[in-house]
C-alpha positions in Angstrom: -43.9 -33.7 -43.5 -42.5 -37.4 -43.9 -41.3 -39.3 -41.5 -37.8 -41.3 -42.4 -35.9 -44.2 -40.4 -32.8 -44.8 -39.9 -30.4 -46.2 -37.4 -30.0 -42.9 -36.1 -33.4 -42.4 -35.0 -36.4 -40.5 -36.5 -36.5 -37.0 -38.5 -38.9 -35.0 -40.6 -38.6 -33.5 -44.0 -40.7 -30.9 -45.8 -43.1 -32.8 -48.6 -41.9 -30.5 -51.0 -38.5 -31.5 -50.8 -38.7 -35.3 -50.5 -42.6 -35.3 -52.7 -44.1 -37.3 -49.6 -41.8 -40.3 -50.3 -41.6 -42.4 -46.9 -39.5 -45.3 -46.4 -39.2 -48.0 -43.7 -36.7 -50.8 -43.4 -39.5 -52.7 -45.5 -40.2 -50.5 -48.8 -38.4 -50.1 -51.5 -35.6 -47.1 -52.2 -34.3 -45.4 -55.4 -31.1 -45.6 -54.1 -29.8 -42.7 -56.6 -32.8 -40.9 -55.9 -31.5 -40.8 -52.1 -28.1 -40.0 -52.9 -29.4 -36.8 -55.1 -31.9 -35.5 -52.3 -29.2 -36.0 -49.6 -26.8 -33.6 -52.1 -29.4 -31.1 -52.7 -29.9 -31.1 -48.8 -26.4 -30.8 -48.2 -26.1 -27.5 -50.5 -28.6 -25.9 -48.4 -26.5 -26.7 -45.4 -29.3 -28.9 -43.9 -26.6 -31.0 -42.4 -28.2 -33.6 -40.3 -31.2 -34.5 -42.2 -28.6 -34.9 -45.5 -26.1 -37.1 -42.9 -29.4 -39.7 -42.1 -30.1 -39.4 -45.7 -26.5 -40.7 -46.8 -27.2 -43.0 -43.7 -29.6 -44.8 -45.5 -28.2 -44.9 -48.7 -25.0 -46.3 -47.8 -27.1 -48.9 -46.0 -29.2 -49.8 -48.6 -26.8 -49.8 -51.7 -23.2 -48.7 -52.7 -22.0 -45.5 -51.8 -18.6 -44.1 -53.1 -16.8 -41.8 -50.4 -16.1 -39.3 -53.2 -20.1 -39.2 -53.8 -20.1 -37.5 -50.6 -18.3 -34.4 -52.0 -21.3 -32.2 -51.6 -21.5 -33.0 -47.9 -18.0 -32.4 -47.2 -18.3 -29.1 -48.6 -21.5 -28.5 -45.9 -19.4 -29.7 -43.2 -16.4 -27.2 -44.0 -18.8 -24.4 -44.7 -20.0 -25.2 -40.9 -16.9 -25.8 -39.8 -15.8 -22.2 -41.3 -18.4 -20.3 -39.6 -18.0 -22.3 -36.5 -14.3 -21.2 -36.1 -14.1 -17.6 -37.8 -12.6 -18.9 -40.8 -14.9 -17.6 -43.9 -13.0 -18.0 -46.9 -10.7 -20.5 -48.1 -7.2 -19.5 -48.0 -6.0 -20.3 -51.3 -3.2 -17.4 -51.4 -0.5 -16.7 -48.8 -0.9 -13.9 -46.6 1.4 -11.4 -45.1 1.4 -14.0 -42.1 2.6 -16.7 -44.4 6.0 -16.9 -41.9 7.9 -19.8 -44.1 6.0 -18.9 -47.4 8.3 -16.9 -49.8 7.5 -13.2 -51.0 4.6 -13.9 -53.8 6.5 -11.2 -55.7 8.9 -13.5 -56.1 9.9 -14.9 -59.7 11.5 -17.5 -58.9 8.9 -19.1 -56.0 6.7 -22.3 -56.8 2.9 -21.1 -56.4 2.0 -24.3 -54.9 4.7 -24.7 -51.6 5.8 -21.0 -51.9 9.8 -22.1 -51.3 12.5 -22.3 -53.8 11.3 -23.6 -57.2 13.5 -26.4 -57.9 13.4 -28.5 -60.8 10.7 -26.9 -62.8 7.8 -28.1 -64.5 5.6 -26.0 -66.5 2.0 -27.2 -66.6 -0.8 -26.7 -69.2 -2.0 -22.9 -68.3 1.6 -21.7 -68.7 2.4 -21.2 -64.9 5.3 -23.3 -63.6 5.5 -25.8 -59.8 8.6 -27.6 -58.6 8.5 -31.2 -59.5 8.0 -31.7 -55.8 4.6 -30.3 -55.9 3.2 -31.9 -59.2 4.2 -35.6 -58.1 2.5 -35.2 -54.5 -0.5 -34.1 -56.4 -1.5 -31.6 -53.9 -3.7 -29.6 -55.7 -6.2 -30.0 -58.7 -6.1 -26.5 -60.0 -3.7 -23.9 -60.7 -3.2 -21.4 -57.7 -2.6 -18.7 -60.0 -5.7 -19.1 -62.7 -7.8 -22.0 -61.1 -7.4 -23.8 -64.1 -6.7 -28.1 -63.8 -3.6 -29.2 -63.1 -2.7 -30.7 -66.2 0.9 -31.4 -67.1 0.5 -32.8 -70.2 2.9 -35.7 -69.9 0.5 -37.7 -71.1 -0.3 -41.3 -69.2 2.7 -42.8 -67.9 4.6 -40.2 -68.6 7.2 -38.0 -66.3 7.2 -34.9 -65.1 9.9 -32.8 -67.2 11.8 -29.7 -66.1 11.6 -26.8 -67.9 15.2 -26.8 -69.6 15.7 -23.1 -70.1 14.5 -22.2 -66.6 16.3 -25.1 -64.6 19.4 -23.9 -66.5 19.0 -20.4 -65.1 18.5 -21.3 -61.9 21.2 -23.2 -61.4 23.4 -20.8 -62.5 22.2 -17.6 -60.3 21.0 -19.8 -56.6 23.9 -22.5 -56.6 23.7 -23.0 -52.8 19.6 -23.2 -53.1 19.9 -25.7 -55.7 21.8 -28.0 -53.8 19.6 -27.8 -50.8 16.6 -28.7 -53.3 18.9 -32.0 -54.1 19.0 -32.8 -50.3 15.4 -32.6 -50.0 14.8 -34.7 -52.9 17.0 -37.4 -51.2 15.3 -37.4 -47.9 11.6 -37.7 -50.1 13.3 -40.9 -51.7 14.5 -42.5 -48.8 10.6 -41.9 -47.5 9.1 -43.3 -50.3 11.4 -46.3 -50.3 10.8 -46.5 -46.0 14.2 -46.3 -45.6 13.1 -44.0 -42.4 16.1 -44.3 -40.4 18.5 -43.0 -42.6 15.8 -39.9 -44.2 15.9 -39.4 -40.2 19.8 -38.6 -39.7 19.4 -36.5 -43.2 17.1 -34.4 -42.1 18.5 -34.0 -38.3 21.7 -33.4 -40.8 19.7 -30.4 -42.7 18.3 -29.1 -39.4 21.8 -28.8 -37.3 23.6 -26.9 -40.3 20.5 -24.7 -40.8 18.1 -24.7 -38.3 15.6 -22.0 -39.9 15.1 -24.8 -42.8 11.5 -25.3 -42.1 11.6 -28.4 -44.5 13.9 -30.0 -42.1 11.6 -30.4 -39.5 8.9 -31.5 -41.5 11.1 -34.5 -42.8 12.5 -35.5 -39.5 8.9 -35.4 -38.5 8.0 -37.7 -41.4 10.8 -40.3 -40.6 9.6 -40.3 -36.9 5.9 -41.1 -37.9 7.6 -43.6 -40.3 9.1 -45.1 -36.9 5.9 -45.0 -35.0 7.0 -42.6 -33.2 4.1 -40.7 -33.1 4.1 -38.0 -29.9 7.7 -37.2 -31.4 6.4 -36.8 -34.6 3.6 -34.6 -33.4 5.8 -32.5 -31.5 8.3 -31.9 -34.2 5.5 -30.0 -36.1 4.7 -28.0 -33.3 7.9 -26.4 -33.6 6.3 -24.8 -36.6 4.4 -22.3 -35.3 2.1 -19.9 -37.0 3.1 -20.9 -40.7 -0.1 -21.0 -42.3 0.6 -23.8 -44.9 -2.2 -26.7 -44.9 0.2 -29.8 -45.8 1.4 -29.5 -42.1 -2.5 -30.2 -41.1 -2.8 -32.6 -43.7 0.2 -34.4 -42.0 -1.2 -34.4 -38.3 -4.5 -35.9 -40.0 -2.6 -38.3 -41.3 -0.4 -39.4 -38.1 -3.8 -39.2 -36.6 -5.5 -41.7 -38.5 -2.5 -44.1 -37.7 -3.0 -43.7 -34.5 -6.7 -44.4 -34.8 -8.0 -41.0 -33.6 -11.0 -40.4 -36.1 -12.5 -37.5 -35.1 -9.4 -35.6 -34.1 -8.1 -36.6 -37.7 -11.2 -35.2 -39.3 -10.8 -32.1 -37.3 -7.5 -31.1 -38.3 -8.4 -32.1 -41.7 -11.3 -29.3 -42.0 -8.6 -27.2 -40.6 -6.4 -28.0 -43.4 -9.1 -27.4 -46.2 -10.7 -24.3 -44.0 -7.1 -22.5 -45.4 -7.1 -24.3 -48.8 -10.1 -25.4 -50.2 -8.7 -26.9 -53.6 -6.1 -29.6 -51.1 -7.1 -32.2 -53.1 -5.5 -35.6 -50.6 -7.2 -33.5 -47.4 -10.9 -33.3 -49.6 -10.4 -37.2 -50.4 -9.9 -38.0 -46.5 -12.4 -36.2 -45.5 -14.9 -37.8 -48.0 -13.5 -41.2 -46.3 -13.8 -40.0 -42.7 -17.0 -39.1 -43.3 -18.4 -42.5 -45.1 -17.3 -43.9 -42.1 -19.0 -41.5 -39.6 -22.6 -41.9 -41.7 -22.1 -46.3 -42.1 -24.8 -47.9 -39.9 -22.8 -50.3 -38.7 -18.9 -51.3 -38.8 -19.7 -54.5 -40.7 -21.2 -52.2 -43.7 -17.8 -49.9 -43.4 -15.6 -52.9 -43.6 -17.5 -53.9 -46.7 -17.5 -50.8 -48.5 -14.0 -49.9 -48.2 -13.3 -53.8 -49.3 -15.1 -53.0 -52.3 -13.4 -49.4 -53.1 -10.0 -51.0 -52.6 -10.8 -53.4 -55.4 -12.8 -51.2 -57.7 -13.2 -47.5 -57.4 -9.6 -46.6 -55.0 -7.1 -48.9 -56.4 -3.9 -49.2 -54.1 -6.1 -48.4 -50.7 -4.1 -49.7 -48.1 -7.0 -51.5 -45.3 -6.4 -51.1 -41.6 -7.2 -53.9 -39.4 -9.8 -52.4 -36.9 -9.0 -52.8 -33.3 -10.8 -55.7 -31.7 -10.0 -57.7 -34.7 -7.8 -60.2 -32.7 -4.7 -58.4 -34.0 -2.1 -56.6 -32.6 -2.4 -52.7 -31.7 -0.1 -50.0 -33.2 2.6 -48.9 -30.5 0.8 -45.9 -30.3 -2.6 -45.5 -30.4 -6.3 -44.7 -29.1 -5.5 -44.1 -25.4 -2.8 -41.6 -26.2 -4.7 -39.4 -28.7 -6.2 -37.1 -26.3 -2.6 -36.3 -24.4 -0.6 -36.0 -27.6 -3.7 -33.8 -29.3 -3.9 -31.4 -26.1 -0.5 -29.9 -27.0 -2.1 -29.1 -30.5 -3.7 -25.8 -29.6 -1.3 -23.9 -31.7 -0.7 -26.5 -34.4 0.5 -24.8 -37.3 1.9 -26.5 -41.0 4.2 -27.6 -43.2 4.4 -29.8 -45.8 3.6 -33.2 -46.0 5.5 -36.4 -46.5 5.1 -37.9 -50.0 4.4 -41.6 -48.3 1.7 -39.7 -46.5 0.2 -38.8 -49.8 -1.2 -42.5 -50.6 -5.1 -43.5 -50.0 -5.5 -44.6 -46.5 -7.2 -47.6 -45.4 -10.4 -47.7 -42.9 -10.1 -45.5 -39.8 -10.1 -47.8 -36.8 -12.7 -48.5 -35.2 -13.1 -46.7 -31.9 -13.0 -43.0 -33.6 -15.0 -44.2 -36.0 -17.8 -45.4 -33.3 -17.4 -42.7 -31.1 -18.0 -40.3 -34.2 -21.0 -42.3 -35.3 -22.4 -42.2 -32.0 -22.0 -38.6 -32.0 -23.4 -38.1 -35.6 -26.2 -40.6 -34.7 -27.3 -38.4 -31.4 -26.9 -35.1 -33.0 -30.5 -33.3 -32.2 -31.6 -31.9 -35.4 -31.4 -27.7 -36.0 -33.6 -26.6 -39.1 -32.3 -23.4 -39.4 -29.2 -22.3 -41.8 -27.3 -19.6 -39.0 -27.3 -22.6 -36.5 -25.0 -24.5 -38.4 -21.8 -24.1 -36.5 -23.5 -24.7 -33.4 -24.4 -28.2 -34.6 -21.5 -28.6 -36.3 -19.6 -28.6 -33.1 -21.8 -31.4 -31.4 -21.8 -33.7 -34.4 -18.1 -33.9 -35.3 -17.0 -33.1 -31.7 -14.7 -30.0 -32.4 -15.2 -28.4 -29.5 -11.8 -28.9 -28.0 -10.3 -27.6 -31.0 -8.3 -24.2 -30.8 -9.7 -21.2 -32.9 -6.1 -19.9 -33.3 -5.1 -23.3 -35.4 -7.5 -21.6 -38.0 -6.5 -18.6 -37.8 -3.0 -16.7 -38.8 -0.6 -17.0 -35.8 2.6 -14.5 -35.3 4.7 -13.5 -38.0 7.6 -15.2 -36.5 8.4 -18.4 -34.9 9.9 -18.4 -31.8 9.1 -21.6 -29.9 12.2 -23.7 -29.3 13.0 -27.0 -30.6 15.3 -30.1 -29.5 18.3 -28.3 -30.5 17.8 -25.5 -28.1 18.3 -23.3 -31.2 15.3 -20.5 -32.2 14.1 -20.8 -35.9 13.1 -17.6 -37.4 10.9 -18.1 -40.4 10.0 -14.3 -41.2 9.3 -14.2 -44.7 12.3 -14.0 -46.8 12.5 -11.2 -50.0 12.2 -11.5 -52.9 15.2 -13.4 -54.9 17.0 -11.2 -57.3 19.3 -12.7 -60.5 22.9 -12.1 -59.6 24.6 -8.3 -61.0 26.0 -9.3 -64.3 24.7 -12.8 -64.4 21.7 -12.0 -66.9 22.5 -12.4 -70.3 20.5 -12.6 -73.8 22.0 -15.5 -74.6 20.3 -17.5 -72.0 16.9 -16.2 -73.6 17.3 -17.1 -77.0 14.9 -19.2 -79.1 16.7 -22.5 -80.4 14.6 -21.8 -84.1 14.9 -18.0 -84.8 17.6 -17.5 -82.8 16.0 -14.4 -81.7 14.9 -13.3 -77.8 12.3 -15.1 -77.1 8.4 -13.3 -77.8 5.8 -15.2 -75.8 7.8 -18.1 -74.8 5.9 -21.6 -74.6 6.9 -24.9 -73.4 6.2 -28.0 -74.5 5.5 -31.1 -72.0 9.4 -31.9 -72.9 10.4 -29.3 -71.5 11.8 -27.1 -74.2 11.1 -23.8 -74.7 10.4 -21.4 -78.0 8.7 -18.7 -79.3 4.9 -19.6 -79.6 4.9 -18.5 -83.4 8.4 -20.4 -84.1 6.8 -23.4 -82.4 3.3 -23.4 -84.1 4.8 -23.1 -87.7 7.3 -26.6 -86.7 4.1 -27.9 -85.5 2.7 -27.2 -89.2 5.3 -29.8 -90.2 5.6 -32.1 -88.2 4.3 -33.3 -84.5 7.6 -33.5 -83.2 9.6 -31.6 -80.8 12.0 -29.8 -82.9 15.0 -30.3 -80.0 14.6 -34.2 -79.0 12.0 -35.4 -81.3 9.6 -36.5 -78.5 6.3 -36.5 -79.8 3.6 -33.2 -79.3 0.7 -35.0 -80.6 -0.9 -34.4 -78.0 0.2 -31.2 -77.3 -0.7 -30.2 -80.5 -4.4 -31.6 -80.4 -5.4 -29.0 -77.9 -4.7 -26.6 -79.9 -3.7 -23.8 -77.6 -0.2 -23.2 -76.2 0.1 -21.1 -73.3 2.9 -18.7 -72.6 5.3 -19.5 -70.0 4.9 -16.8 -67.7 8.0 -17.1 -65.8 10.3 -16.7 -68.1 8.0 -14.0 -70.1 8.1 -12.0 -66.8 12.0 -12.6 -66.5 12.6 -11.1 -69.9 10.5 -8.5 -69.1 12.5 -7.6 -66.1 16.1 -7.8 -66.5 15.9 -7.2 -70.4 13.3 -4.3 -70.6 15.1 -2.4 -74.1 15.5 -5.8 -75.9 11.9 -7.1 -75.3 10.8 -3.9 -76.1 12.5 -3.8 -79.4 11.4 -7.3 -79.9 7.9 -6.1 -79.3 8.3 -2.9 -81.7 9.0 -5.5 -84.0 6.2 -8.3 -83.9 3.6 -5.6 -83.7 5.1 -4.2 -87.5 4.4 -7.5 -88.7 1.2 -8.1 -87.4 0.1 -4.3 -88.8 1.8 -5.6 -92.3 -0.3 -9.0 -92.2 -3.6 -7.3 -91.4 -3.2 -4.5 -94.0 -7.4 -4.9 -96.1 -5.4 -4.5 -99.7 -1.5 -4.4 -99.4 0.0 -8.2 -99.2 -3.7 -10.4 -98.7 -3.3 -13.8 -98.3 -4.6 -16.2 -101.6 -5.9 -19.2 -101.1 -5.7 -20.8 -104.8 -8.3 -23.0 -104.8 -11.7 -23.1 -106.5 -14.3 -20.5 -107.4 -15.9 -18.2 -104.6 -19.0 -16.3 -104.3 -19.8 -13.1 -102.1 -22.4 -14.0 -99.6 -21.6 -18.1 -100.5 -21.0 -20.1 -97.8 -17.5 -22.1 -99.0 -16.2 -24.7 -96.4 -12.2 -25.5 -97.1 -9.8 -28.4 -95.4 -7.1 -27.2 -94.5 -4.1 -29.6 -94.4 -0.8 -27.9 -96.2 1.5 -26.1 -94.1 1.8 -22.9 -95.8 -2.0 -22.7 -95.5 -2.2 -23.5 -92.1 -0.1 -20.9 -91.1 -2.0 -18.7 -93.4 -5.0 -18.8 -91.8 -3.5 -18.9 -88.4 -2.1 -15.2 -89.2 -5.6 -14.4 -90.5 -7.4 -15.5 -86.8 -4.3 -13.8 -84.9 -4.5 -10.6 -86.5 -8.2 -10.0 -85.9 -9.1 -9.7 -89.5 -10.4 -13.6 -90.4 -10.2 -12.7 -94.3 -8.1 -14.0 -96.9 -8.5 -14.2 -101.0 -9.8 -17.0 -102.9 -8.7 -17.7 -106.6 -8.7 -19.8 -109.1 -5.6 -21.1 -110.5 -3.8 -19.9 -113.6 -1.3 -21.7 -115.6 0.9 -18.3 -116.6 -0.1 -16.2 -113.4 -0.4 -18.3 -110.8 -4.2 -17.6 -109.9 -6.3 -15.8 -111.7 -6.8 -12.0 -112.2 -10.2 -12.0 -110.1 -11.7 -13.4 -106.7 -13.5 -13.2 -103.9 -12.8 -12.5 -100.3 -14.0 -15.0 -97.7 -14.7 -14.3 -94.1 -14.1 -16.8 -91.2 -16.7 -17.8 -89.2 -15.0 -20.8 -87.5 -12.2 -23.0 -87.2 -12.4 -26.5 -86.1 -8.6 -28.3 -85.7 -8.0 -31.8 -85.4 -5.2 -33.4 -83.3 -2.7 -33.7 -86.3 -2.9 -30.1 -87.2 -5.1 -30.5 -90.3 -8.7 -27.9 -89.8 -11.7 -27.6 -91.2 -12.6 -23.8 -92.0 -16.1 -22.4 -92.2 -16.0 -19.1 -94.7 -18.6 -17.3 -96.2 -17.8 -14.7 -99.3 -17.5 -11.2 -98.5 -16.1 -9.1 -101.2 -14.9 -9.5 -104.9 -11.5 -7.9 -106.2 -9.5 -7.5 -108.8 -5.3 -8.8 -108.3 -3.2 -5.4 -108.9 0.5 -7.1 -107.7 1.4 -10.6 -107.2 4.1 -12.1 -104.4 4.9 -14.5 -102.1 5.3 -14.9 -98.3 6.4 -18.2 -96.3 5.4 -20.6 -99.0 1.7 -18.8 -99.7 0.6 -16.4 -102.0 -0.1 -12.5 -101.5 -1.3 -9.6 -103.7 -2.3 -6.3 -103.7 -6.1 -5.6 -104.4 -8.9 -3.3 -105.0 -12.4 -4.4 -104.0 -14.8 -4.2 -107.0 -18.5 -2.6 -106.9 -21.8 -2.7 -109.1 -22.3 0.4 -111.3 -25.3 2.3 -109.9 -28.2 2.5 -112.5 -29.5 6.2 -111.7 -32.0 6.7 -114.0 -35.8 5.7 -113.2 -36.3 4.3 -116.5 -32.9 1.9 -116.2 -34.1 1.0 -113.1 -37.8 0.1 -114.1 -35.7 -2.2 -116.4 -33.5 -3.6 -114.2 -36.4 -4.8 -112.1 -38.4 -6.4 -114.2 -35.1 -8.4 -116.0 -34.3 -9.5 -112.2 -38.0 -10.6 -111.3 -38.1 -12.7 -115.0 -34.3 -14.2 -114.3 -35.2 -14.6 -110.8 -39.1 -16.7 -111.5 -36.8 -18.9 -114.4 -34.4 -19.8 -111.5 -36.8 -21.1 -109.4 -38.4 -23.2 -112.0 -35.0 -24.5 -113.1 -34.4 -25.4 -109.9 -37.8 -27.1 -108.8 -37.4 -29.1 -112.1 -33.8 -30.8 -110.9 -34.2 -34.4 -109.7 -34.8 -34.5 -106.1 -31.1 -36.2 -105.7 -29.2 -33.2 -107.2 -31.3 -30.7 -105.2 -30.7 -32.4 -101.8 -27.1 -32.5 -102.8 -27.3 -28.7 -103.5 -29.1 -27.8 -100.7 -27.4 -29.9 -98.0 -24.1 -27.7 -99.8 -25.0 -24.3 -99.9 -28.1 -24.0 -98.1 -31.7 -22.9 -99.4 -31.8 -20.4 -102.2 -32.0 -16.7 -101.0 -35.3 -14.7 -101.4 -35.4 -12.0 -104.4 -34.7 -8.1 -102.8 -36.7 -5.7 -103.5 -33.6 -3.1 -103.3 -31.8 -5.1 -106.0 -28.8 -2.2 -105.9 -28.8 -2.5 -101.8 -25.3 -3.9 -102.1 -22.3 -3.7 -103.7 -22.4 -7.2 -105.3 -25.9 -6.8 -106.1 -28.6 -10.0 -105.1 -27.6 -12.6 -103.2 -29.2 -15.1 -104.9 -27.9 -14.4 -108.2 -24.2 -15.6 -106.5 -25.7 -18.7 -104.9 -27.1 -19.4 -108.6 -23.7 -18.7 -110.3 -22.2 -21.3 -107.4 -24.4 -24.4 -108.1 -24.8 -23.9 -112.3 -22.8 -26.7 -113.8 -20.9 -24.1 -115.7 -17.3 -24.1 -116.5 -15.0 -22.2 -114.1 -14.2 -19.8 -116.7 -17.6 -18.3 -117.6 -18.2 -18.2 -114.0 -14.6 -16.0 -113.6 -16.1 -13.7 -116.0 -19.8 -12.8 -114.7 -17.9 -12.7 -111.0 -15.4 -9.9 -112.8 -18.9 -7.7 -114.2 -19.1 -4.3 -112.8 -23.3 -4.1 -114.4 -25.9 -6.2 -112.6 -27.9 -6.1 -116.0 -24.9 -7.7 -117.8 -24.8 -10.5 -115.1 -28.3 -11.2 -115.3 -28.1 -11.4 -118.8 -25.3 -13.8 -119.1 -27.4 -15.9 -115.8 -30.4 -15.9 -118.2 -28.6 -17.4 -121.1 -27.2 -20.1 -119.0 -31.1 -21.0 -117.6 -32.0 -20.9 -121.3 -29.5 -23.4 -122.5 -29.6 -25.7 -119.4 -33.5 -26.0 -120.0 -33.5 -26.5 -123.7 -31.0 -29.3 -123.2 -33.1 -31.1 -120.2 -36.4 -30.4 -122.8 -34.5 -32.2 -124.9 
């Protein structure tokens, strides 16, 4: 066993984990290794040892709060075990009283309220602008993808133009309420708390059941330093089950200097939603303070963080530094918090989502003492009890983590009961849905697979892709879509697609039928086959292509989307447009550049003969029939063919080996090594692969190569190749 000393005492770590490394105050420590081992201990739920190791790491080097993420996850796991919250509440339950019905298409998946100022994110799901501006979630609540709004650096969130217009048309009253909410939040951000208090009180008076009105009034009280009134206001929102009010309460308790109680509430927030990003950051900072060896180190660490990794950090002066205390401080924490046994969530204020400063001294020191004095527990099943002693959460009410009743019947200042039972699904007013509301501005038909650009405009996916083949701007507002184009993936806007299927099912079915017929037509292996007019291609031989013309970009995309991943390659013909014979290419992979160009890796598949020609959407198409070599049935004929095959193969190998190393290297780099000779020379319809490889690298006129490609006799093809090799070798000898 190894002994590790820290300011919190001595503890033991198994030798197989620390590799028999021992430190004391005078030993040199591998700082990065120490952090990695602390992370390992935290991931194994060994919280006591992890806390002490992080304390040593902070003392002997720079540690950022975000590096404690694994430790915070460990703390959260123990918290859930201790208070019966075993899983993250990442989706609303039936007891989420104030939330809308999750089946409501006009409900924001983040805050579960009316979808005001809808913004469609990269994954295709739509949130209200408020949720995105506050950056409450790092991942989409519906698909768990990263919450990327595709707006680019410094770009504002753009509302979905089509959807925003529909919501204003169908739900004018709720749209007006949303505008009042935005006005209150704007006042709060500008720290005009008196005006925000008046406006939120008016909202409550006109509609006592409006939960956000009470949330905003609590924000205004907190901004005016009336913390007791703010907490009381939040307590009126009983049994709601939202993580945001826990975050709001945690922030208020931080401002009051109650570090431990703030940590409890923030852990309750993460118990409800483990993806609630602001709460995760705050817990990391609080835990950082708790494991810091001394207050002076905490000050230095936070000053460094404010200057470096956490811009905009608002430092607070600890109690005892000679400056005035806040009007409501530590001595009132216990009294204020005692009424929180039924504290339930609501929505946090915008101003409270900014990164905070260091916690006030008294709460931090108290938490540090509890952490340092907590006894070591070796077994994981005792993690819940350990966490109670470490984080001083014994006074927390389990009911604050579990869901409460389905309705709120608590009396507020107004004396009116607030009924927060779930609202029924919203439906569009009868007779208000028109097909013209869902019309693509490019094809003038009903949206099919609608996608929304970062600028907020919506088009059929195929229509937008065809426009982006020719330009990198939005077809309507001309905003640059280079970043959007560079993703190479356009997600369907789920809300609009769902509304079309719900309210216009017959038109959608007809549109789907048209799309299916077009797709089937593109996927026919011999009819209207796409033709790439460029160079000679041969069976089994790689043929990399640089695609930049809009017509061929469309052609390649259709080949991929239909699933065939094949198209024809022919050389140009002055009279007919392209030659009568060519080779089908199989797409192996594509690499798309940010400007829409692509490199397509293909390989030759089958030879074909053109029967008829045509044009579709700018590129050539043709009806074709595939070619196969005629089989030699007689044993004598097959034996002669095998002898000829071996002779030509040896001659080809000799010619290739006699090439200058520079030419040989270029051939190998572009076409790869020459295929081996085949035992069964009639096994494939196209004959031995080495013949086509050799024909591709021989310095021969394309017209001569084309004549060999069209041959249906292996004997004739071998004879032609032999003649070419003989001529080249004689020329080389001269």
